[in-house]
FIMI-749467 format. One record per residue: x, y, z of N, C-alpha, C in turn; residue number from 0; residue in one letter. Coordinates in pm, whole numbers, plus 50000, padded with zeros to 5 digits. Example, Ala and Ser with C-alpha at 12.3 -4.5 7.8 and 13.67 -1.06 7.14 Angstrom:
! residues 2
   n_xx   n_yy   n_zz  ca_xx  ca_yy  ca_zz   c_xx   c_yy   c_zz  num  residuo
  51319  49431  50780  51230  49550  50780  51320  49670  50780    0        a
  51285  49775  50708  51367  49894  50714  51290  50003  50787    1        s
***
This chain:
! residues 346
   n_xx   n_yy   n_zz  ca_xx  ca_yy  ca_zz   c_xx   c_yy   c_zz  num  residuo
  28139  50854  76497  28070  50978  76459  28165  51096  76477    0        m
  28180  51175  76374  28271  51290  76378  28189  51415  76407    1        v
  28234  51490  76506  28162  51613  76544  28180  51719  76437    2        d
  28073  51791  76409  28079  51904  76318  28152  52018  76388    3        d
  28265  52065  76334  28343  52169  76403  28266  52299  76419    4        p
  28161  52321  76339  28085  52444  76349  27969  52432  76450    5        e
  27946  52311  76499  27839  52290  76597  27896  52301  76738    6        t
  27830  52378  76825  27880  52391  76964  27889  52254  77031    7        p
  27993  52237  77114  28018  52107  77177  27903  52062  77265    8        w
  27832  52159  77328  27724  52120  77417  27602  52066  77342    9        y
  27598  52088  77210  27490  52030  77130  27526  51889  77083   10        e
  27654  51866  77057  27696  51734  77010  27724  51638  77125   11        t
  27744  51691  77245  27773  51606  77361  27680  51642  77477   12        r
  27552  51615  77463  27456  51651  77569  27484  51578  77701   13        p
  27537  51456  77693  27569  51383  77816  27675  51455  77897   14        g
  27779  51500  77829  27887  51574  77897  27833  51704  77955   15        l
  27746  51771  77882  27686  51894  77931  27603  51865  78056   16        m
  27529  51753  78055  27449  51715  78172  27534  51689  78294   17        g
  27647  51622  78274  27738  51596  78386  27788  51726  78448   18        v
  27822  51821  78363  27869  51951  78412  27762  52023  78491   19        g
  27638  52022  78442  27528  52090  78511  27502  52025  78647   20        i
  27501  51890  78650  27478  51820  78776  27589  51850  78876   21        v
  27714  51851  78828  27827  51878  78918  27816  52018  78978   22        a
  27782  52117  78895  27768  52254  78945  27652  52262  79043   23        v
  27542  52194  79013  27427  52196  79103  27457  52136  79238   24        g
  27525  52020  79239  27559  51956  79366  27654  52044  79447   25        v
  27755  52101  79380  27850  52187  79449  27780  52310  79507   26        a
  27685  52366  79433  27610  52482  79482  27531  52447  79607   27        t
  27465  52331  79607  27388  52289  79724  27477  52272  79847   28        l
  27599  52224  79827  27691  52204  79939  27742  52338  79992   29        v
  27771  52430  79901  27830  52558  79941  27726  52655  79996   30        i
  27603  52648  79946  27502  52749  79976  27482  52776  80124   31        l
  27476  52674  80213  27457  52705  80356  27566  52791  80417   32        p
  27685  52787  80359  27798  52863  80412  27848  52966  80311   33        y
  27759  53010  80223  27799  53105  80119  27853  53234  80179   34        l
  27788  53284  80286  27835  53407  80348  27979  53395  80398   35        n
  28012  53281  80456  28146  53261  80509  28248  53242  80397   36        y
  28206  53179  80287  28294  53166  80171  28323  53303  80111   37        v
  28219  53387  80100  28239  53522  80046  28328  53605  80139   38        l
  28312  53585  80270  28401  53654  80364  28546  53612  80341   39        l
  28568  53484  80315  28703  53435  80286  28758  53498  80159   40        a
  28672  53514  80058  28715  53577  79932  28758  53721  79957   41        v
  28679  53794  80037  28713  53933  80067  28845  53941  80142   42        v
  28862  53858  80244  28987  53858  80321  29105  53818  80234   43        l
  29085  53720  80146  29194  53676  80058  29236  53789  79965   44        a
  29140  53864  79914  29174  53976  79825  29258  54080  79899   45        y
  29220  54108  80024  29293  54207  80102  29433  54159  80137   46        v
  29446  54030  80170  29573  53977  80221  29665  53924  80111   47        l
  29614  53910  79988  29694  53846  79884  29825  53919  79853   48        y
  29828  54053  79852  29959  54119  79833  30061  54077  79938   49        p
  30017  54057  80062  30107  54007  80166  30154  53866  80137   50        g
  30066  53784  80080  30104  53647  80043  30217  53649  79941   51        q
  30203  53731  79839  30307  53737  79735  30439  53789  79792   52        r
  30429  53885  79886  30552  53938  79945  30621  53833  80033   53        a
  30544  53757  80110  30602  53656  80199  30660  53539  80121   54        l
  30603  53507  80005  30652  53393  79927  30795  53414  79875   55        e
  30847  53536  79884  30987  53560  79847  31083  53501  79950   56        r
  31031  53478  80071  31119  53433  80179  31080  53295  80234   57        y
  30952  53259  80225  30907  53131  80278  30819  53063  80173   58        v
  30782  52939  80201  30697  52865  80108  30554  52922  80107   59        s
  30478  52887  80004  30341  52937  79993  30255  52889  80110   60        a
  30279  52766  80155  30201  52712  80267  30229  52788  80395   61        t
  30355  52814  80423  30390  52889  80544  30336  53030  80538   62        v
  30348  53094  80421  30298  53230  80406  30148  53236  80429   63        a
  30074  53142  80370  29929  53139  80388  29892  53115  80533   64        a
  29966  53027  80601  29938  52999  80742  29959  53123  80827   65        s
  30067  53195  80801  30095  53317  80877  29985  53421  80856   66        l
  29938  53435  80734  29835  53535  80705  29699  53496  80762   67        l
  29672  53367  80772  29549  53323  80839  29553  53362  80986   68        v
  29668  53346  81049  29684  53388  81188  29664  53539  81200   69        v
  29721  53615  81106  29703  53761  81105  29555  53796  81092   70        v
  29484  53725  81005  29341  53751  80986  29264  53728  81115   71        a
  29301  53624  81189  29232  53593  81315  29262  53699  81421   72        i
  29390  53729  81438  29432  53816  81548  29402  53963  81520   73        v
  29424  54006  81397  29414  54149  81365  29280  54190  81307   74        a
  29199  54094  81258  29073  54131  81193  28953  54067  81262   75        i
  28946  53935  81262  28825  53866  81307  28799  53887  81456   76        l
  28901  53869  81540  28881  53883  81685  28845  54027  81724   77        v
  28921  54130  81678  28882  54268  81713  28743  54306  81663   78        p
  28711  54268  81540  28579  54302  81485  28469  54231  81563   79        v
  28490  54103  81596  28391  54030  81675  28370  54093  81812   80        g
  28478  54132  81877  28466  54195  82009  28393  54329  81998   81        y
  28429  54409  81895  28364  54539  81876  28214  54523  81854   82        l
  28175  54425  81772  28033  54402  81746  27960  54358  81872   83        l
  28025  54273  81953  27962  54228  82077  27938  54345  82171   84        a
  28038  54432  82186  28022  54550  82272  27918  54645  82215   85        v
  27917  54659  82082  27822  54750  82017  27678  54703  82039   86        a
  27656  54572  82032  27520  54519  82056  27477  54547  82199   87        i
  27568  54526  82294  27534  54553  82435  27504  54701  82455   88        r
  27584  54789  82396  27561  54933  82411  27433  54977  82342   89        e
  27401  54914  82227  27277  54947  82158  27156  54914  82244   90        a
  27161  54801  82312  27053  54763  82402  27040  54864  82517   91        l
  27154  54911  82569  27151  55009  82677  27092  55141  82629   92        e
  27129  55183  82506  27076  55308  82451  26925  55299  82431   93        v
  26880  55188  82375  26736  55171  82354  26660  55168  82486   94        l
  26719  55106  82587  26656  55104  82719  26647  55245  82777   95        t
  26754  55323  82761  26755  55461  82811  26651  55546  82739   96        a
  26637  55527  82607  26535  55600  82532  26397  55563  82580   97        v
  26377  55435  82602  26247  55388  82648  26213  55443  82786   98        q
  26314  55456  82873  26291  55504  83009  26298  55656  83021   99        d
  26327  55724  82910  26331  55870  82912  26448  55927  82988  100        g
  26566  55867  82975  26683  55911  83052  26779  55993  82966  101        e
  26725  56088  82890  26812  56166  82802  26801  56317  82828  102        f
  26766  56354  82948  26762  56496  82980  26662  56574  82896  103        g
  26545  56518  82877  26446  56582  82790  26397  56714  82849  104        l
  26393  56724  82982  26347  56848  83043  26438  56964  83007  105        e
  26571  56940  83011  26666  57047  82976  26649  57090  82831  106        d
  26629  56992  82743  26613  57025  82602  26484  57105  82581  107        i
  26376  57064  82647  26249  57135  82632  26264  57279  82681  108        e
  26336  57297  82795  26354  57432  82847  26431  57521  82752  109        g
  26535  57467  82691  26614  57548  82598  26534  57581  82472  110        r
  26453  57487  82425  26369  57515  82309  26264  57622  82341  111        l
  26211  57618  82463  26114  57720  82502  26178  57858  82508  112        e
  26306  57863  82551  26377  57992  82556  26393  58053  82417  113        d
  26398  57968  82316  26413  58019  82178  26278  58044  82113  114        t
  26168  58020  82187  26036  58045  82131  25967  57924  82073  115        g
  26028  57808  82086  25967  57685  82033  25930  57595  82151  116        y
  25801  57572  82165  25752  57484  82273  25726  57346  82216  117        a
  25806  57248  82258  25792  57111  82209  25784  57018  82328  118        v
  25681  56934  82331  25665  56836  82437  25736  56706  82395  119        e
  25863  56697  82430  25941  56582  82388  25893  56455  82457  120        l
  25846  56468  82581  25797  56350  82651  25679  56289  82576  121        e
  25588  56376  82530  25474  56326  82453  25520  56266  82321  122        e
  25621  56329  82259  25673  56279  82133  25735  56141  82150  123        l
  25812  56125  82258  25872  55994  82286  25763  55892  82317  124        i
  25662  55936  82392  25553  55844  82426  25480  55796  82302  125        a
  25466  55886  82204  25397  55847  82081  25472  55739  82006  126        a
  25605  55740  82022  25687  55640  81952  25737  55531  82046  127        y
  25677  55524  82166  25724  55426  82263  25705  55283  82214  128        r
  25593  55259  82147  25566  55123  82100  25668  55077  81996  129        e
  25696  55159  81890  25800  55113  81796  25937  55103  81860  130        p
  25966  55190  81959  26095  55180  82029  26102  55048  82105  131        i
  25991  55015  82172  25987  54888  82246  26003  54770  82152  132        t
  25936  54776  82037  25948  54668  81939  26091  54656  81889  133        m
  26154  54773  81867  26293  54769  81824  26384  54711  81929  134        g
  26358  54746  82056  26436  54691  82167  26420  54541  82175  135        l
  26296  54494  82163  26271  54351  82168  26335  54279  82050  136        q
  26327  54343  81932  26387  54280  81814  26538  54269  81826  137        g
  26602  54375  81877  26747  54371  81894  26786  54269  82000  138        l
  26707  54262  82107  26734  54162  82211  26720  54021  82155  139        a
  26616  54001  82076  26595  53869  82015  26712  53834  81922  140        t
  26756  53933  81844  26869  53908  81754  26994  53873  81831  141        s
  27015  53942  81944  27133  53912  82027  27125  53771  82083  142        a
  27005  53732  82130  26988  53597  82184  27011  53493  82076  143        i
  26955  53518  81957  26974  53424  81847  27121  53413  81809  144        e
  27193  53528  81816  27335  53525  81783  27412  53440  81884  145        l
  27377  53458  82013  27446  53379  82116  27412  53231  82103  146        v
  27284  53202  82080  27245  53062  82067  27302  52998  81941  147        s
  27334  53081  81843  27389  53027  81719  27540  53026  81713  148        g
  27605  53041  81830  27751  53044  81835  27815  52919  81772  149        v
  27765  52798  81801  27826  52680  81735  27824  52690  81582  150        p
  27710  52734  81526  27703  52749  81381  27799  52855  81330  151        g
  27812  52965  81406  27905  53071  81367  28048  53020  81370  152        v
  28083  52944  81472  28219  52889  81482  28248  52794  81366  153        l
  28149  52713  81329  28168  52624  81213  28187  52708  81087  154        i
  28105  52811  81074  28118  52897  80956  28253  52966  80949  155        g
  28301  53016  81063  28432  53081  81064  28544  52981  81036  156        l
  28525  52857  81078  28623  52753  81044  28628  52733  80893  157        t
  28510  52731  80830  28504  52723  80684  28577  52842  80623  158        v
  28552  52961  80677  28617  53082  80626  28769  53070  80631  159        t
  28822  53021  80742  28967  53014  80757  29030  52912  80663  160        l
  28964  52797  80643  29018  52697  80552  29010  52745  80407  161        f
  28898  52809  80371  28886  52863  80235  28988  52974  80215  162        v
  29005  53058  80316  29104  53165  80307  29243  53109  80285  163        l
  29279  53005  80360  29410  52942  80344  29428  52890  80201  164        f
  29327  52824  80147  29337  52770  80012  29348  52880  79908  165        s
  29270  52987  79925  29275  53097  79829  29410  53166  79830  166        l
  29468  53181  79948  29599  53246  79956  29708  53158  79896  167        l
  29708  53030  79932  29814  52941  79886  29802  52908  79738  168        r
  29678  52886  79691  29658  52838  79554  29581  52937  79469  169        d
  29586  53066  79504  29506  53165  79434  29530  53170  79284  170        g
  29656  53172  79243  29687  53179  79100  29635  53057  79025  171        d
  29653  52939  79084  29605  52817  79018  29453  52813  79012  172        r
  29386  52863  79115  29240  52865  79113  29187  52959  79006  173        l
  29251  53074  78989  29209  53167  78884  29233  53106  78747  174        v
  29348  53042  78729  29377  52977  78600  29277  52865  78572  175        a
  29241  52788  78675  29143  52681  78658  29007  52737  78620  176        w
  28967  52847  78685  28838  52909  78654  28836  52959  78510  177        a
  28946  53017  78465  28952  53065  78327  28947  52950  78228  178        q
  29004  52835  78268  29007  52720  78177  28869  52658  78160  179        a
  28788  52655  78267  28659  52587  78257  28548  52679  78207  180        i
  28569  52811  78213  28467  52903  78163  28484  52914  78011  181        v
  28379  52886  77935  28391  52886  77788  28390  53026  77729  182        p
  28491  53104  77762  28503  53239  77709  28640  53259  77648  183        l
  28648  53350  77554  28777  53379  77491  28870  53447  77591  184        e
  28999  53431  77575  29095  53488  77670  29079  53639  77689  185        p
  29052  53712  77579  29039  53857  77594  28918  53894  77678  186        r
  28810  53814  77666  28690  53839  77746  28718  53808  77892  187        v
  28785  53695  77918  28824  53661  78055  28909  53771  78118  188        n
  29006  53820  78040  29095  53923  78091  29019  54051  78125  189        a
  28924  54086  78039  28847  54208  78063  28759  54194  78186  190        r
  28695  54079  78202  28610  54056  78318  28692  54058  78448  191        l
  28808  53993  78445  28893  53990  78565  28943  54130  78600  192        l
  28981  54207  78499  29028  54343  78525  28916  54429  78584  193        a
  28796  54414  78530  28683  54491  78583  28649  54453  78726  194        g
  28649  54323  78755  28620  54278  78891  28729  54321  78989  195        l
  28853  54322  78942  28963  54366  79028  28945  54513  79065  196        d
  28906  54596  78968  28882  54737  78997  28766  54755  79095  197        e
  28660  54676  79076  28546  54685  79166  28584  54642  79308  198        l
  28657  54532  79320  28700  54486  79451  28789  54589  79518  199        m
  28878  54647  79441  28967  54748  79498  28889  54868  79549  200        w
  28793  54916  79466  28715  55033  79504  28626  55004  79625  201        a
  28564  54885  79628  28470  54854  79735  28540  54809  79862  202        s
  28623  54705  79851  28681  54643  79970  28796  54726  80025  203        v
  28888  54765  79939  29007  54836  79986  28980  54985  80002  204        v
  28911  55044  79902  28890  55188  79904  28782  55231  80000  205        g
  28657  55202  79968  28545  55250  80049  28549  55197  80192  206        n
  28582  55070  80208  28583  55013  80343  28696  55075  80426  207        v
  28811  55095  80366  28922  55156  80439  28888  55299  80481  208        a
  28828  55376  80390  28788  55513  80423  28687  55513  80538  209        v
  28587  55425  80527  28484  55417  80632  28545  55377  80766  210        a
  28637  55281  80764  28700  55237  80888  28783  55348  80951  211        a
  28859  55420  80869  28942  55529  80921  28855  55637  80983  212        i
  28749  55676  80913  28661  55780  80967  28590  55733  81094  213        q
  28548  55607  81097  28480  55556  81216  28574  55556  81336  214        a
  28699  55515  81316  28796  55513  81425  28829  55654  81473  215        i
  28848  55746  81377  28879  55885  81414  28765  55948  81493  216        l
  28643  55931  81443  28529  55990  81514  28509  55922  81648  217        l
  28527  55790  81654  28514  55719  81780  28613  55769  81883  218        g
  28736  55796  81840  28836  55849  81934  28794  55985  81988  219        a
  28741  56069  81900  28693  56200  81945  28577  56189  82042  220        g
  28482  56101  82014  28368  56081  82104  28413  56027  82239  221        l
  28514  55939  82238  28566  55884  82363  28629  55994  82449  222        l
  28704  56083  82386  28768  56193  82459  28663  56285  82519  223        v
  28554  56307  82445  28449  56397  82491  28357  56332  82594  224        l
  28377  56203  82619  28295  56135  82718  28157  56095  82671  225        g
  28138  56086  82540  28008  56043  82487  27993  55893  82511  226        v
  27877  55849  82562  27860  55706  82589  27835  55626  82462  227        p
  27839  55493  82477  27810  55399  82366  27900  55424  82246  228        a
  28029  55440  82272  28123  55472  82164  28135  55357  82064  229        v
  28141  55233  82113  28153  55119  82022  28034  55111  81927  230        a
  27915  55132  81979  27796  55132  81896  27803  55244  81793  231        f
  27847  55362  81834  27856  55475  81742  27965  55454  81637  232        l
  28071  55383  81672  28175  55352  81573  28117  55263  81463  233        i
  28040  55162  81503  27979  55073  81404  27882  55150  81316  234        v
  27800  55236  81376  27704  55316  81298  27779  55409  81203  235        v
  27886  55471  81251  27965  55560  81165  28025  55485  81048  236        t
  28074  55364  81073  28131  55283  80966  28028  55256  80856  237        f
  27906  55218  80897  27801  55190  80799  27762  55317  80725  238        v
  27745  55428  80798  27707  55553  80735  27815  55604  80640  239        f
  27941  55581  80677  28051  55630  80593  28059  55555  80460  240        a
  28000  55436  80454  27995  55363  80327  27892  55421  80231  241        l
  27795  55494  80285  27685  55546  80204  27720  55683  80148  242        l
  27699  55703  80019  27726  55835  79960  27635  55942  80020  243        p
  27689  56063  80033  27614  56181  80077  27573  56178  80224  244        l
  27609  56074  80298  27576  56070  80441  27705  56074  80521  245        i
  27776  55965  80525  27905  55959  80591  27898  55983  80741  246        g
  28013  56019  80798  28022  56042  80942  27935  56159  80986  247        a
  27901  56246  80893  27813  56360  80920  27682  56315  80985  248        f
  27631  56199  80944  27506  56149  80996  27513  56106  81140  249        g
  27633  56098  81198  27649  56059  81338  27686  56178  81425  250        v
  27792  56252  81385  27839  56357  81474  27746  56477  81481  251        w
  27670  56505  81374  27581  56622  81379  27468  56605  81481  252        l
  27393  56492  81479  27289  56476  81582  27344  56476  81724  253        p
  27462  56415  81743  27521  56414  81878  27560  56555  81920  254        i
  27614  56633  81826  27651  56773  81857  27528  56854  81896  255        s
  27420  56836  81822  27296  56908  81853  27246  56870  81992  256        i
  27252  56741  82023  27208  56695  82155  27294  56755  82266  257        y
  27426  56756  82246  27515  56810  82348  27487  56957  82372  258        l
  27467  57032  82264  27438  57175  82279  27303  57195  82346  259        i
  27204  57114  82306  27069  57129  82362  27064  57095  82510  260        a
  27155  57011  82558  27159  56975  82700  27257  57061  82779  261        t
  27304  57170  82718  27390  57264  82789  27538  57237  82781  262        g
  27580  57135  82708  27722  57102  82695  27777  57175  82571  263        q
  27784  57307  82582  27815  57391  82466  27957  57368  82415  264        l
  28053  57358  82507  28192  57340  82464  28209  57206  82393  265        v
  28155  57099  82455  28167  56966  82394  28098  56963  82258  266        a
  27980  57024  82250  27909  57027  82122  27985  57104  82016  267        g
  28042  57219  82053  28119  57297  81957  28245  57225  81911  268        g
  28314  57162  82007  28435  57087  81972  28400  56973  81877  269        v
  28290  56904  81904  28251  56791  81818  28213  56838  81678  270        l
  28151  56955  81668  28119  57008  81534  28247  57033  81455  271        i
  28346  57096  81520  28473  57122  81451  28547  56995  81416  272        g
  28557  56905  81513  28630  56780  81490  28557  56692  81389  273        y
  28425  56684  81402  28348  56603  81307  28359  56656  81165  274        g
  28365  56788  81150  28380  56846  81016  28513  56804  80954  275        s
  28617  56799  81037  28748  56756  80986  28743  56609  80944  276        i
  28677  56525  81025  28665  56382  80991  28589  56366  80860  277        v
  28479  56436  80844  28402  56426  80721  28481  56479  80601  278        s
  28556  56588  80622  28634  56646  80513  28749  56555  80471  279        a
  28793  56466  80560  28903  56376  80524  28865  56285  80408  280        s
  28735  56267  80387  28688  56186  80275  28739  56240  80143  281        d
  28752  56372  80133  28795  56436  80008  28937  56392  79972  282        i
  29020  56367  80072  29160  56332  80048  29184  56181  80053  283        y
  29113  56114  80143  29136  55970  80159  29085  55890  80040  284        l
  28964  55923  79994  28903  55841  79889  28984  55844  79759  285        r
  29025  55962  79708  29108  55960  79586  29242  55888  79606  286        p
  29297  55899  79728  29426  55835  79754  29415  55683  79753  287        a
  29302  55631  79805  29286  55487  79818  29218  55424  79698  288        l
  29140  55502  79621  29070  55446  79506  29125  55509  79379  289        i
  29254  55533  79378  29314  55595  79261  29320  55505  79140  290        g
  29309  55371  79163  29320  55278  79051  29193  55268  78968  291        r
  29080  55317  79020  28955  55304  78947  28861  55415  78987  292        s
  28760  55435  78904  28657  55532  78937  28573  55477  79052  293        a
  28526  55566  79136  28442  55523  79247  28306  55478  79194  294        a
  28237  55400  79275  28102  55359  79240  28012  55481  79230  295        f
  27915  55476  79138  27816  55581  79138  27724  55559  79258  296        d
  27659  55665  79309  27580  55653  79432  27472  55546  79426  297        p
  27404  55534  79312  27295  55436  79304  27349  55294  79320  298        a
  27459  55263  79252  27518  55130  79262  27563  55101  79404  299        t
  27622  55200  79469  27671  55180  79605  27556  55155  79703  300        m
  27453  55240  79699  27343  55227  79793  27266  55098  79770  301        v
  27228  55072  79644  27155  54949  79613  27240  54826  79644  302        l
  27369  54834  79613  27457  54721  79639  27469  54691  79786  303        g
  27480  54795  79869  27496  54775  80014  27369  54715  80074  304        i
  27256  54780  80051  27132  54734  80115  27085  54601  80056  305        f
  27093  54589  79923  27057  54461  79863  27153  54351  79902  306        g
  27281  54384  79913  27381  54286  79954  27359  54236  80096  307        g
  27318  54327  80186  27291  54287  80324  27174  54189  80329  308        i
  27069  54217  80249  26951  54129  80248  26987  53991  80193  309        v
  27068  53988  80087  27098  53860  80020  27211  53785  80089  310        v
  27318  53856  80124  27439  53790  80173  27464  53810  80323  311        f
  27383  53889  80391  27410  53917  80530  27511  54029  80545  312        g
  27583  54030  80658  27676  54140  80688  27785  54154  80582  313        a
  27830  54041  80527  27936  54049  80426  27886  54117  80299  314        v
  27754  54131  80285  27697  54202  80171  27735  54348  80165  315        g
  27778  54405  80281  27830  54541  80281  27943  54557  80180  316        l
  28023  54452  80165  28138  54458  80075  28108  54391  79941  317        f
  28034  54280  79946  28011  54200  79826  27900  54258  79738  318        v
  27798  54318  79803  27684  54368  79728  27719  54465  79617  319        g
  27793  54573  79646  27831  54667  79540  27915  54600  79431  320        p
  28002  54505  79470  28084  54436  79370  27996  54350  79279  321        v
  27897  54281  79339  27808  54197  79259  27727  54281  79161  322        a
  27675  54395  79208  27595  54480  79120  27682  54543  79013  323        l
  27799  54593  79052  27889  54650  78953  27941  54545  78856  324        g
  27964  54422  78907  28009  54314  78819  27905  54276  78717  325        g
  27777  54282  78756  27670  54254  78659  27671  54355  78546  326        a
  27695  54481  78580  27703  54584  78476  27821  54560  78383  327        k
  27936  54523  78440  28053  54495  78356  28026  54378  78263  328        i
  27963  54272  78316  27933  54155  78233  27840  54192  78118  329        a
  27738  54273  78146  27646  54314  78040  27716  54403  77937  330        l
  27806  54488  77984  27884  54569  77889  27969  54482  77798  331        d
  28031  54378  77856  28112  54286  77776  28026  54212  77674  332        v
  27909  54166  77718  27818  54097  77626  27779  54188  77510  333        v
  27744  54314  77542  27705  54408  77437  27819  54435  77340  334        a
  27941  54454  77394  28056  54481  77307  28090  54361  77220  335        d
  28082  54240  77277  28113  54120  77198  28007  54096  77091  336        e
  27883  54126  77122  27778  54112  77021  27801  54210  76907  337        r
  27839  54332  76942  27869  54431  76839  27990  54389  76758  338        k
  28088  54333  76827  28210  54287  76758  28177  54175  76659  339        r
  28085  54086  76699  28046  53976  76611  27965  54022  76494  340        g
  27885  54128  76511  27800  54178  76402  27875  54265  76305  341        d
  27989  54321  76346  28063  54414  76263  28166  54336  76182  342        d
  28156  54329  76049  28252  54252  75970  28392  54312  75969  343        p
  28406  54438  76015  28538  54501  76018  28614  54469  76145  344        l
  28541  54419  76247  28607  54386  76373  28694  54262  76360  345        e
***
């Protein structure tokens, strides 16, 4: 039987199509439990791949990938893991202090009364004591679950490191293989890859780098001023700095107000000035780091971050905006190709 060249192959060879669908389904079932760790490996590989290409000028691809996996462990995974552990402990301490009323509320009430505003902060805290307690219990439960799930986390990180090694060593071949099995024309593949590269650069390298720099700068300032729970505040600043229109401003301003309200006028004033400089650095850092592409629009960034966290977990902070932006690029390509097919002049 001779296949009709005008008939799509998946119509003339349904058995072959079925084999492909089953293979993809089985692979998806195997990968799905560790999808978050695989995506983390993809993000790390994207960040470290320029180093891989530079090292391959002097050593083999295997040695270069091995060295960069060690760098990922020592310079990224271990410090971030330690910071998160300290941040969780400090968050529990802050919630306990709020619950016990250890924030100098009497001083704040007195200063507000001097300005003509009488506010019963103790009553206000008492009104919200139940949700605060629930939040404290929820965070404690999450911490316990995280500790009890250490074996699973270690297995997941092992998966991350092996996938990272493979992506670094065989990245070019994997991309070529993906292009070969996807039934798309070369120009469409090239356009999709270019769009995803811009999104990854803007999200992972650009926005994340800006957020990390601002979080570290503000954390250093808070440490000098003697503000407690600095690790927790660094993590909060990092998350806020990823969000449009909020940034580090959402952390240093409330702390400055609290410092001034409790009589620490110099510290509060210094933090306002220093925090303003940290927030203003966004104007210079973001264009410098995301010069290769336009930044995400606010809606895509916010929806991508929060939706990504729900779907992918913590790695969704980076993957979510890329997934949402990638969907838009794919739809744009589909629309352009449909128009190209309908236009006899194309």
